PDB file of N, CA, C and O in Angstrom:
ATOM      1  N   MET A   1     135.596  65.880 122.157  1.00  0.00           N
ATOM      2  CA  MET A   1     135.199  64.774 121.426  1.00  0.00           C
ATOM      3  C   MET A   1     133.644  65.085 121.100  1.00  0.00           C
ATOM      4  O   MET A   1     133.249  64.890 119.951  1.00  0.00           O
ATOM      5  N   GLY A   2     132.759  65.562 122.085  1.00  0.00           N
ATOM      6  CA  GLY A   2     131.411  65.996 121.706  1.00  0.00           C
ATOM      7  C   GLY A   2     131.364  66.825 120.835  1.00  0.00           C
ATOM      8  O   GLY A   2     130.319  66.744 120.190  1.00  0.00           O
ATOM      9  N   ALA A   3     132.280  67.884 120.399  1.00  0.00           N
ATOM     10  CA  ALA A   3     132.347  68.671 119.373  1.00  0.00           C
ATOM     11  C   ALA A   3     132.798  68.249 118.098  1.00  0.00           C
ATOM     12  O   ALA A   3     132.723  69.022 117.142  1.00  0.00           O
ATOM     13  N   ALA A   4     133.245  67.138 117.985  1.00  0.00           N
ATOM     14  CA  ALA A   4     133.702  66.263 116.923  1.00  0.00           C
ATOM     15  C   ALA A   4     132.592  65.432 116.365  1.00  0.00           C
ATOM     16  O   ALA A   4     132.589  64.981 115.219  1.00  0.00           O
ATOM     17  N   GLY A   5     131.351  65.205 117.535  1.00  0.00           N
ATOM     18  CA  GLY A   5     130.133  64.510 117.108  1.00  0.00           C
ATOM     19  C   GLY A   5     130.357  62.975 117.412  1.00  0.00           C
ATOM     20  O   GLY A   5     129.907  62.107 116.665  1.00  0.00           O
ATOM     21  N   LEU A   6     131.062  62.701 118.526  1.00  0.00           N
ATOM     22  CA  LEU A   6     131.277  61.449 119.201  1.00  0.00           C
ATOM     23  C   LEU A   6     130.369  61.451 120.439  1.00  0.00           C
ATOM     24  O   LEU A   6     130.013  62.464 121.042  1.00  0.00           O
ATOM     25  N   ALA A   7     130.094  60.388 120.693  1.00  0.00           N
ATOM     26  CA  ALA A   7     129.392  60.183 121.787  1.00  0.00           C
ATOM     27  C   ALA A   7     130.068  60.429 123.310  1.00  0.00           C
ATOM     28  O   ALA A   7     131.134  59.878 123.584  1.00  0.00           O
ATOM     29  N   VAL A   8     129.418  61.242 124.224  1.00  0.00           N
ATOM     30  CA  VAL A   8     130.032  61.360 125.371  1.00  0.00           C
ATOM     31  C   VAL A   8     128.887  61.713 126.554  1.00  0.00           C
ATOM     32  O   VAL A   8     128.982  62.539 127.462  1.00  0.00           O
ATOM     33  N   ALA A   9     127.710  60.757 126.218  1.00  0.00           N
ATOM     34  CA  ALA A   9     126.971  60.766 127.241  1.00  0.00           C
ATOM     35  C   ALA A   9     127.151  60.337 128.633  1.00  0.00           C
ATOM     36  O   ALA A   9     127.866  59.366 128.886  1.00  0.00           O
ATOM     37  N   ASN A  10     126.503  61.048 129.622  1.00  0.00           N
ATOM     38  CA  ASN A  10     126.801  60.595 130.896  1.00  0.00           C
ATOM     39  C   ASN A  10     128.183  61.157 131.678  1.00  0.00           C
ATOM     40  O   ASN A  10     128.683  60.723 132.715  1.00  0.00           O
ATOM     41  N   GLN A  11     128.538  62.044 131.002  1.00  0.00           N
ATOM     42  CA  GLN A  11     130.194  62.573 131.191  1.00  0.00           C
ATOM     43  C   GLN A  11     130.182  62.857 132.783  1.00  0.00           C
ATOM     44  O   GLN A  11     129.333  63.646 133.198  1.00  0.00           O
ATOM     45  N   GLN A  12     131.088  62.250 133.706  1.00  0.00           N
ATOM     46  CA  GLN A  12     131.096  62.673 135.041  1.00  0.00           C
ATOM     47  C   GLN A  12     132.662  62.570 135.645  1.00  0.00           C
ATOM     48  O   GLN A  12     133.281  61.560 135.311  1.00  0.00           O
ATOM     49  N   ASP A  13     133.260  63.416 136.398  1.00  0.00           N
ATOM     50  CA  ASP A  13     134.654  63.261 136.807  1.00  0.00           C
ATOM     51  C   ASP A  13     134.416  62.527 138.125  1.00  0.00           C
ATOM     52  O   ASP A  13     133.798  62.771 139.161  1.00  0.00           O
ATOM     53  N   VAL A  14     135.506  61.061 137.437  1.00  0.00           N
ATOM     54  CA  VAL A  14     135.913  60.513 138.692  1.00  0.00           C
ATOM     55  C   VAL A  14     137.156  60.286 138.992  1.00  0.00           C
ATOM     56  O   VAL A  14     137.669  59.168 138.954  1.00  0.00           O
ATOM     57  N   SER A  15     137.806  61.462 139.354  1.00  0.00           N
ATOM     58  CA  SER A  15     139.013  61.413 139.499  1.00  0.00           C
ATOM     59  C   SER A  15     139.469  61.203 140.763  1.00  0.00           C
ATOM     60  O   SER A  15     140.633  60.916 141.045  1.00  0.00           O
ATOM     61  N   LYS A  16     138.345  61.379 141.720  1.00  0.00           N
ATOM     62  CA  LYS A  16     138.539  61.035 143.092  1.00  0.00           C
ATOM     63  C   LYS A  16     138.538  59.600 143.331  1.00  0.00           C
ATOM     64  O   LYS A  16     139.355  59.047 144.066  1.00  0.00           O
ATOM     65  N   GLN A  17     137.551  58.969 142.660  1.00  0.00           N
ATOM     66  CA  GLN A  17     137.435  57.645 142.763  1.00  0.00           C
ATOM     67  C   GLN A  17     138.373  56.822 142.131  1.00  0.00           C
ATOM     68  O   GLN A  17     138.577  55.735 142.672  1.00  0.00           O
ATOM     69  N   LYS A  18     139.083  57.130 140.957  1.00  0.00           N
ATOM     70  CA  LYS A  18     139.978  56.479 140.021  1.00  0.00           C
ATOM     71  C   LYS A  18     141.608  56.663 140.351  1.00  0.00           C
ATOM     72  O   LYS A  18     142.458  55.790 140.527  1.00  0.00           O
ATOM     73  N   CYS A  19     141.718  57.960 140.366  1.00  0.00           N
ATOM     74  CA  CYS A  19     143.254  58.496 140.351  1.00  0.00           C
ATOM     75  C   CYS A  19     144.044  58.241 141.715  1.00  0.00           C
ATOM     76  O   CYS A  19     145.272  58.200 141.640  1.00  0.00           O
ATOM     77  N   PRO A  20     143.539  58.098 142.736  1.00  0.00           N
ATOM     78  CA  PRO A  20     144.382  57.429 144.157  1.00  0.00           C
ATOM     79  C   PRO A  20     145.090  56.433 143.735  1.00  0.00           C
ATOM     80  O   PRO A  20     146.313  56.363 143.856  1.00  0.00           O
ATOM     81  N   ASP A  21     144.088  55.262 143.000  1.00  0.00           N
ATOM     82  CA  ASP A  21     144.751  53.875 142.799  1.00  0.00           C
ATOM     83  C   ASP A  21     145.374  53.756 141.431  1.00  0.00           C
ATOM     84  O   ASP A  21     146.143  52.823 141.200  1.00  0.00           O
ATOM     85  N   ILE A  22     145.089  54.627 140.541  1.00  0.00           N
ATOM     86  CA  ILE A  22     146.462  54.488 139.233  1.00  0.00           C
ATOM     87  C   ILE A  22     147.008  55.620 138.838  1.00  0.00           C
ATOM     88  O   ILE A  22     147.362  55.902 137.693  1.00  0.00           O
ATOM     89  N   LYS A  23     147.089  56.392 139.971  1.00  0.00           N
ATOM     90  CA  LYS A  23     148.103  57.259 139.901  1.00  0.00           C
ATOM     91  C   LYS A  23     148.017  58.343 138.750  1.00  0.00           C
ATOM     92  O   LYS A  23     149.061  58.596 138.149  1.00  0.00           O
ATOM     93  N   CYS A  24     146.786  59.041 138.379  1.00  0.00           N
ATOM     94  CA  CYS A  24     146.432  59.702 137.173  1.00  0.00           C
ATOM     95  C   CYS A  24     146.182  60.888 138.137  1.00  0.00           C
ATOM     96  O   CYS A  24     146.159  60.905 139.367  1.00  0.00           O
ATOM     97  N   LEU A  25     145.972  62.024 137.091  1.00  0.00           N
ATOM     98  CA  LEU A  25     145.769  63.462 137.418  1.00  0.00           C
ATOM     99  C   LEU A  25     144.251  63.875 137.495  1.00  0.00           C
ATOM    100  O   LEU A  25     143.684  64.459 138.419  1.00  0.00           O
ATOM    101  N   GLU A  26     143.695  63.399 136.215  1.00  0.00           N
ATOM    102  CA  GLU A  26     142.316  63.269 135.926  1.00  0.00           C
ATOM    103  C   GLU A  26     141.525  62.163 135.237  1.00  0.00           C
ATOM    104  O   GLU A  26     142.144  61.335 134.569  1.00  0.00           O
ATOM    105  N   ALA A  27     140.241  62.093 135.349  1.00  0.00           N
ATOM    106  CA  ALA A  27     139.647  60.710 134.876  1.00  0.00           C
ATOM    107  C   ALA A  27     138.037  61.454 134.794  1.00  0.00           C
ATOM    108  O   ALA A  27     137.376  61.989 135.684  1.00  0.00           O
ATOM    109  N   VAL A  28     137.764  61.250 133.451  1.00  0.00           N
ATOM    110  CA  VAL A  28     136.519  61.768 133.028  1.00  0.00           C
ATOM    111  C   VAL A  28     135.829  60.571 132.346  1.00  0.00           C
ATOM    112  O   VAL A  28     136.304  59.994 131.368  1.00  0.00           O
ATOM    113  N   GLU A  29     134.750  60.272 132.902  1.00  0.00           N
ATOM    114  CA  GLU A  29     133.980  58.880 132.436  1.00  0.00           C
ATOM    115  C   GLU A  29     132.940  59.074 131.634  1.00  0.00           C
ATOM    116  O   GLU A  29     132.094  59.818 132.131  1.00  0.00           O
ATOM    117  N   THR A  30     132.660  58.611 130.406  1.00  0.00           N
ATOM    118  CA  THR A  30     131.529  58.629 129.624  1.00  0.00           C
ATOM    119  C   THR A  30     130.980  57.437 129.244  1.00  0.00           C
ATOM    120  O   THR A  30     131.583  56.408 129.548  1.00  0.00           O
ATOM    121  N   ASP A  31     130.136  57.386 128.748  1.00  0.00           N
ATOM    122  CA  ASP A  31     129.305  55.964 128.217  1.00  0.00           C
ATOM    123  C   ASP A  31     130.286  55.113 127.494  1.00  0.00           C
ATOM    124  O   ASP A  31     130.504  53.959 127.863  1.00  0.00           O
ATOM    125  N   PRO A  32     130.902  55.667 126.445  1.00  0.00           N
ATOM    126  CA  PRO A  32     131.495  54.701 126.009  1.00  0.00           C
ATOM    127  C   PRO A  32     133.361  54.771 126.281  1.00  0.00           C
ATOM    128  O   PRO A  32     134.203  53.906 126.039  1.00  0.00           O
ATOM    129  N   VAL A  33     133.475  55.747 126.693  1.00  0.00           N
ATOM    130  CA  VAL A  33     134.948  55.706 127.316  1.00  0.00           C
ATOM    131  C   VAL A  33     135.540  56.575 128.263  1.00  0.00           C
ATOM    132  O   VAL A  33     135.025  57.679 128.438  1.00  0.00           O
ATOM    133  N   THR A  34     136.374  56.298 128.788  1.00  0.00           N
ATOM    134  CA  THR A  34     136.974  57.118 130.056  1.00  0.00           C
ATOM    135  C   THR A  34     138.323  57.581 129.566  1.00  0.00           C
ATOM    136  O   THR A  34     139.185  56.904 129.005  1.00  0.00           O
ATOM    137  N   VAL A  35     138.342  58.607 129.820  1.00  0.00           N
ATOM    138  CA  VAL A  35     139.675  59.760 129.675  1.00  0.00           C
ATOM    139  C   VAL A  35     140.465  59.807 130.674  1.00  0.00           C
ATOM    140  O   VAL A  35     139.884  60.090 131.722  1.00  0.00           O
ATOM    141  N   LEU A  36     141.787  59.607 130.777  1.00  0.00           N
ATOM    142  CA  LEU A  36     142.619  59.438 131.952  1.00  0.00           C
ATOM    143  C   LEU A  36     143.839  60.404 131.555  1.00  0.00           C
ATOM    144  O   LEU A  36     144.487  60.258 130.519  1.00  0.00           O
ATOM    145  N   VAL A  37     144.066  61.383 132.481  1.00  0.00           N
ATOM    146  CA  VAL A  37     145.254  62.261 132.117  1.00  0.00           C
ATOM    147  C   VAL A  37     146.401  61.905 133.160  1.00  0.00           C
ATOM    148  O   VAL A  37     146.169  62.174 134.339  1.00  0.00           O
ATOM    149  N   PHE A  38     147.192  61.527 132.943  1.00  0.00           N
ATOM    150  CA  PHE A  38     148.692  61.075 133.735  1.00  0.00           C
ATOM    151  C   PHE A  38     149.730  62.127 133.969  1.00  0.00           C
ATOM    152  O   PHE A  38     149.907  62.857 132.994  1.00  0.00           O
ATOM    153  N   SER A  39     150.329  62.337 134.835  1.00  0.00           N
ATOM    154  CA  SER A  39     151.415  63.356 134.690  1.00  0.00           C
ATOM    155  C   SER A  39     152.655  63.390 133.903  1.00  0.00           C
ATOM    156  O   SER A  39     153.324  64.419 133.812  1.00  0.00           O
ATOM    157  N   THR A  40     153.062  61.981 133.177  1.00  0.00           N
ATOM    158  CA  THR A  40     153.898  61.856 132.302  1.00  0.00           C
ATOM    159  C   THR A  40     153.434  61.013 131.058  1.00  0.00           C
ATOM    160  O   THR A  40     152.261  60.642 131.106  1.00  0.00           O
ATOM    161  N   THR A  41     154.005  60.731 130.197  1.00  0.00           N
ATOM    162  CA  THR A  41     153.984  59.924 129.135  1.00  0.00           C
ATOM    163  C   THR A  41     154.230  58.444 129.595  1.00  0.00           C
ATOM    164  O   THR A  41     153.499  57.521 129.236  1.00  0.00           O
ATOM    165  N   GLY A  42     155.239  58.301 130.358  1.00  0.00           N
ATOM    166  CA  GLY A  42     155.906  57.268 130.844  1.00  0.00           C
ATOM    167  C   GLY A  42     154.776  56.401 131.678  1.00  0.00           C
ATOM    168  O   GLY A  42     154.594  55.189 131.569  1.00  0.00           O
ATOM    169  N   ALA A  43     154.088  57.277 132.505  1.00  0.00           N
ATOM    170  CA  ALA A  43     153.100  56.675 133.744  1.00  0.00           C
ATOM    171  C   ALA A  43     151.823  56.345 132.614  1.00  0.00           C
ATOM    172  O   ALA A  43     151.171  55.325 132.836  1.00  0.00           O
ATOM    173  N   ALA A  44     151.462  57.168 131.432  1.00  0.00           N
ATOM    174  CA  ALA A  44     150.613  56.644 130.788  1.00  0.00           C
ATOM    175  C   ALA A  44     150.716  55.421 130.006  1.00  0.00           C
ATOM    176  O   ALA A  44     149.770  54.748 129.597  1.00  0.00           O
ATOM    177  N   GLU A  45     151.856  55.218 129.853  1.00  0.00           N
ATOM    178  CA  GLU A  45     152.402  54.165 128.694  1.00  0.00           C
ATOM    179  C   GLU A  45     152.284  52.761 129.703  1.00  0.00           C
ATOM    180  O   GLU A  45     151.952  51.623 129.370  1.00  0.00           O
ATOM    181  N   GLY A  46     152.645  53.234 130.931  1.00  0.00           N
ATOM    182  CA  GLY A  46     152.775  51.892 131.982  1.00  0.00           C
ATOM    183  C   GLY A  46     151.090  51.325 132.296  1.00  0.00           C
ATOM    184  O   GLY A  46     150.680  50.164 132.318  1.00  0.00           O
ATOM    185  N   TYR A  47     150.479  52.363 132.476  1.00  0.00           N
ATOM    186  CA  TYR A  47     149.146  51.938 132.683  1.00  0.00           C
ATOM    187  C   TYR A  47     148.242  51.411 131.523  1.00  0.00           C
ATOM    188  O   TYR A  47     147.351  50.580 131.703  1.00  0.00           O
ATOM    189  N   ALA A  48     148.589  52.040 130.168  1.00  0.00           N
ATOM    190  CA  ALA A  48     147.978  51.403 129.087  1.00  0.00           C
ATOM    191  C   ALA A  48     148.657  50.168 128.532  1.00  0.00           C
ATOM    192  O   ALA A  48     148.092  49.456 127.701  1.00  0.00           O
ATOM    193  N   GLY A  49     149.795  49.933 128.967  1.00  0.00           N
ATOM    194  CA  GLY A  49     150.279  48.663 128.441  1.00  0.00           C
ATOM    195  C   GLY A  49     149.927  47.425 129.474  1.00  0.00           C
ATOM    196  O   GLY A  49     150.302  46.262 129.325  1.00  0.00           O
ATOM    197  N   ALA A  50     149.120  47.941 130.557  1.00  0.00           N
ATOM    198  CA  ALA A  50     149.110  46.881 131.306  1.00  0.00           C
ATOM    199  C   ALA A  50     147.418  46.767 131.471  1.00  0.00           C
ATOM    200  O   ALA A  50     146.935  45.924 132.228  1.00  0.00           O
ATOM    201  N   THR A  51     146.756  47.497 130.858  1.00  0.00           N
ATOM    202  CA  THR A  51     145.306  47.445 130.855  1.00  0.00           C
ATOM    203  C   THR A  51     144.571  47.177 129.390  1.00  0.00           C
ATOM    204  O   THR A  51     144.655  48.155 128.647  1.00  0.00           O
ATOM    205  N   PRO A  52     144.051  46.333 128.980  1.00  0.00           N
ATOM    206  CA  PRO A  52     143.437  45.878 127.886  1.00  0.00           C
ATOM    207  C   PRO A  52     142.304  46.997 127.471  1.00  0.00           C
ATOM    208  O   PRO A  52     141.729  47.703 128.300  1.00  0.00           O
ATOM    209  N   GLY A  53     142.129  47.032 126.382  1.00  0.00           N
ATOM    210  CA  GLY A  53     141.028  47.826 125.578  1.00  0.00           C
ATOM    211  C   GLY A  53     141.255  49.584 125.926  1.00  0.00           C
ATOM    212  O   GLY A  53     140.419  50.440 126.217  1.00  0.00           O
ATOM    213  N   THR A  54     142.682  49.670 125.760  1.00  0.00           N
ATOM    214  CA  THR A  54     143.216  51.216 126.054  1.00  0.00           C
ATOM    215  C   THR A  54     143.915  51.889 124.834  1.00  0.00           C
ATOM    216  O   THR A  54     144.683  51.160 124.205  1.00  0.00           O
ATOM    217  N   PHE A  55     143.804  52.811 124.528  1.00  0.00           N
ATOM    218  CA  PHE A  55     144.467  53.614 123.512  1.00  0.00           C
ATOM    219  C   PHE A  55     145.526  54.815 124.225  1.00  0.00           C
ATOM    220  O   PHE A  55     144.941  55.631 124.938  1.00  0.00           O
ATOM    221  N   GLN A  56     146.723  54.947 124.115  1.00  0.00           N
ATOM    222  CA  GLN A  56     147.482  56.026 124.995  1.00  0.00           C
ATOM    223  C   GLN A  56     148.241  57.086 123.879  1.00  0.00           C
ATOM    224  O   GLN A  56     148.735  56.530 122.898  1.00  0.00           O
ATOM    225  N   ALA A  57     148.343  58.318 123.953  1.00  0.00           N
ATOM    226  CA  ALA A  57     148.746  59.354 123.570  1.00  0.00           C
ATOM    227  C   ALA A  57     149.568  60.174 124.181  1.00  0.00           C
ATOM    228  O   ALA A  57     148.921  61.059 124.740  1.00  0.00           O
ATOM    229  N   MET A  58     150.745  60.286 124.335  1.00  0.00           N
ATOM    230  CA  MET A  58     151.406  60.981 125.059  1.00  0.00           C
ATOM    231  C   MET A  58     150.980  60.788 126.794  1.00  0.00           C
ATOM    232  O   MET A  58     150.932  59.705 127.376  1.00  0.00           O
ATOM    233  N   ASN A  59     150.793  61.680 127.198  1.00  0.00           N
ATOM    234  CA  ASN A  59     150.112  61.354 128.654  1.00  0.00           C
ATOM    235  C   ASN A  59     148.496  61.302 128.827  1.00  0.00           C
ATOM    236  O   ASN A  59     147.917  61.690 129.842  1.00  0.00           O
ATOM    237  N   ILE A  60     147.940  60.830 127.825  1.00  0.00           N
ATOM    238  CA  ILE A  60     146.377  60.744 127.801  1.00  0.00           C
ATOM    239  C   ILE A  60     146.260  59.199 127.521  1.00  0.00           C
ATOM    240  O   ILE A  60     146.730  58.582 126.565  1.00  0.00           O
ATOM    241  N   VAL A  61     145.554  58.743 128.533  1.00  0.00           N
ATOM    242  CA  VAL A  61     145.026  57.124 128.016  1.00  0.00           C
ATOM    243  C   VAL A  61     143.359  57.069 127.855  1.00  0.00           C
ATOM    244  O   VAL A  61     142.721  57.501 128.815  1.00  0.00           O
ATOM    245  N   LEU A  62     142.684  56.610 126.805  1.00  0.00           N
ATOM    246  CA  LEU A  62     141.383  56.263 126.424  1.00  0.00           C
ATOM    247  C   LEU A  62     141.278  54.974 126.790  1.00  0.00           C
ATOM    248  O   LEU A  62     141.994  54.167 126.197  1.00  0.00           O
ATOM    249  N   GLN A  63     140.317  54.473 127.902  1.00  0.00           N
ATOM    250  CA  GLN A  63     139.839  53.321 128.203  1.00  0.00           C
ATOM    251  C   GLN A  63     138.350  53.027 127.842  1.00  0.00           C
ATOM    252  O   GLN A  63     137.407  53.399 128.540  1.00  0.00           O
ATOM    253  N   PHE A  64     138.236  52.341 126.713  1.00  0.00           N
ATOM    254  CA  PHE A  64     136.724  51.844 125.919  1.00  0.00           C
ATOM    255  C   PHE A  64     136.112  50.996 126.750  1.00  0.00           C
ATOM    256  O   PHE A  64     136.749  50.417 127.630  1.00  0.00           O
ATOM    257  N   VAL A  65     134.962  50.841 126.593  1.00  0.00           N
ATOM    258  CA  VAL A  65     133.980  49.775 126.870  1.00  0.00           C
ATOM    259  C   VAL A  65     133.821  48.967 126.044  1.00  0.00           C
ATOM    260  O   VAL A  65     133.622  49.353 124.892  1.00  0.00           O
ATOM    261  N   PRO A  66     133.858  47.297 126.404  1.00  0.00           N
ATOM    262  CA  PRO A  66     133.912  46.533 125.333  1.00  0.00           C
ATOM    263  C   PRO A  66     133.235  46.454 124.007  1.00  0.00           C
ATOM    264  O   PRO A  66     133.696  45.861 123.031  1.00  0.00           O
ATOM    265  N   SER A  67     131.981  47.168 124.055  1.00  0.00           N
ATOM    266  CA  SER A  67     130.808  47.766 122.985  1.00  0.00           C
ATOM    267  C   SER A  67     131.398  48.351 121.772  1.00  0.00           C
ATOM    268  O   SER A  67     131.090  48.103 120.606  1.00  0.00           O
ATOM    269  N   VAL A  68     132.391  49.255 122.263  1.00  0.00           N
ATOM    270  CA  VAL A  68     132.812  50.191 121.432  1.00  0.00           C
ATOM    271  C   VAL A  68     133.283  49.572 120.209  1.00  0.00           C
ATOM    272  O   VAL A  68     134.124  48.679 120.310  1.00  0.00           O
ATOM    273  N   SER A  69     132.851  49.928 119.050  1.00  0.00           N
ATOM    274  CA  SER A  69     133.471  49.165 117.882  1.00  0.00           C
ATOM    275  C   SER A  69     134.933  49.863 117.313  1.00  0.00           C
ATOM    276  O   SER A  69     135.273  51.037 117.458  1.00  0.00           O
ATOM    277  N   ALA A  70     135.626  48.857 116.677  1.00  0.00           N
ATOM    278  CA  ALA A  70     137.073  49.379 116.171  1.00  0.00           C
ATOM    279  C   ALA A  70     136.850  50.576 115.657  1.00  0.00           C
ATOM    280  O   ALA A  70     137.505  51.495 116.150  1.00  0.00           O
ATOM    281  N   LYS A  71     135.795  50.931 114.443  1.00  0.00           N
ATOM    282  CA  LYS A  71     135.761  52.179 113.950  1.00  0.00           C
ATOM    283  C   LYS A  71     135.512  53.373 114.467  1.00  0.00           C
ATOM    284  O   LYS A  71     135.884  54.412 113.923  1.00  0.00           O
ATOM    285  N   ASP A  72     134.724  53.319 115.797  1.00  0.00           N
ATOM    286  CA  ASP A  72     134.399  54.329 116.582  1.00  0.00           C
ATOM    287  C   ASP A  72     135.781  54.485 117.569  1.00  0.00           C
ATOM    288  O   ASP A  72     136.273  55.541 117.967  1.00  0.00           O
ATOM    289  N   ARG A  73     136.201  53.231 117.810  1.00  0.00           N
ATOM    290  CA  ARG A  73     137.772  53.548 118.900  1.00  0.00           C
ATOM    291  C   ARG A  73     138.405  54.369 117.941  1.00  0.00           C
ATOM    292  O   ARG A  73     138.910  55.355 118.478  1.00  0.00           O
ATOM    293  N   GLY A  74     138.585  54.318 116.545  1.00  0.00           N
ATOM    294  CA  GLY A  74     139.591  54.896 115.775  1.00  0.00           C
ATOM    295  C   GLY A  74     139.201  56.357 115.693  1.00  0.00           C
ATOM    296  O   GLY A  74     140.045  57.217 115.441  1.00  0.00           O
ATOM    297  N   ALA A  75     137.843  56.658 115.919  1.00  0.00           N
ATOM    298  CA  ALA A  75     137.509  58.093 115.748  1.00  0.00           C
ATOM    299  C   ALA A  75     137.878  58.791 116.836  1.00  0.00           C
ATOM    300  O   ALA A  75     138.394  59.907 116.765  1.00  0.00           O
ATOM    301  N   TYR A  76     137.608  58.106 118.035  1.00  0.00           N
ATOM    302  CA  TYR A  76     138.187  58.766 119.319  1.00  0.00           C
ATOM    303  C   TYR A  76     139.625  58.820 119.361  1.00  0.00           C
ATOM    304  O   TYR A  76     140.128  59.741 120.004  1.00  0.00           O
ATOM    305  N   GLU A  77     140.306  58.062 118.834  1.00  0.00           N
ATOM    306  CA  GLU A  77     141.852  58.044 118.830  1.00  0.00           C
ATOM    307  C   GLU A  77     142.156  59.408 118.128  1.00  0.00           C
ATOM    308  O   GLU A  77     142.871  60.270 118.640  1.00  0.00           O
ATOM    309  N   GLN A  78     141.477  59.538 116.765  1.00  0.00           N
ATOM    310  CA  GLN A  78     142.052  60.533 115.761  1.00  0.00           C
ATOM    311  C   GLN A  78     141.518  62.035 116.433  1.00  0.00           C
ATOM    312  O   GLN A  78     142.043  63.044 115.962  1.00  0.00           O
ATOM    313  N   VAL A  79     140.626  62.184 117.377  1.00  0.00           N
ATOM    314  CA  VAL A  79     140.156  63.319 118.135  1.00  0.00           C
ATOM    315  C   VAL A  79     141.169  63.776 119.016  1.00  0.00           C
ATOM    316  O   VAL A  79     141.473  64.963 119.135  1.00  0.00           O
ATOM    317  N   VAL A  80     141.811  62.627 119.774  1.00  0.00           N
ATOM    318  CA  VAL A  80     143.033  62.858 120.727  1.00  0.00           C
ATOM    319  C   VAL A  80     144.214  63.414 120.109  1.00  0.00           C
ATOM    320  O   VAL A  80     144.796  64.414 120.530  1.00  0.00           O
ATOM    321  N   ASN A  81     144.638  62.565 118.839  1.00  0.00           N
ATOM    322  CA  ASN A  81     145.719  62.634 118.648  1.00  0.00           C
ATOM    323  C   ASN A  81     145.779  64.053 117.715  1.00  0.00           C
ATOM    324  O   ASN A  81     146.859  64.628 117.576  1.00  0.00           O
ATOM    325  N   ARG A  82     144.427  64.620 117.028  1.00  0.00           N
ATOM    326  CA  ARG A  82     144.572  65.751 116.669  1.00  0.00           C
ATOM    327  C   ARG A  82     144.754  67.071 117.787  1.00  0.00           C
ATOM    328  O   ARG A  82     145.508  68.032 117.639  1.00  0.00           O
ATOM    329  N   ALA A  83     143.837  66.813 118.930  1.00  0.00           N
ATOM    330  CA  ALA A  83     143.983  67.921 120.335  1.00  0.00           C
ATOM    331  C   ALA A  83     145.160  67.921 120.513  1.00  0.00           C
ATOM    332  O   ALA A  83     145.572  69.056 120.753  1.00  0.00           O
ATOM    333  N   LEU A  84     146.311  66.771 120.506  1.00  0.00           N
ATOM    334  CA  LEU A  84     147.699  66.832 120.798  1.00  0.00           C
ATOM    335  C   LEU A  84     148.627  67.497 120.005  1.00  0.00           C
ATOM    336  O   LEU A  84     149.802  67.724 120.294  1.00  0.00           O
ATOM    337  N   MET A  85     148.031  67.797 118.985  1.00  0.00           N
ATOM    338  CA  MET A  85     149.454  68.119 117.716  1.00  0.00           C
ATOM    339  C   MET A  85     149.352  69.850 118.158  1.00  0.00           C
ATOM    340  O   MET A  85     150.099  70.669 117.623  1.00  0.00           O
TER     341      MET A  85
END
């Protein structure tokens, strides 16, 4: 995301804090978005479907802070979709 020119300030691994409760494999938090990696697409779909402000692609979920604009959300979503191709 950073290489694509998107904001990823204050990046930190929050896997130990978040993953035990939501059953993810990895969680990286930045100021605008948290990236969650799940073991399966189904697990990611389940989390994204129950959590507002998210975008899901395969086994990855992006959880945006409310202040991220629709335009910026689209840019993050495109980067994830391209990375998964």
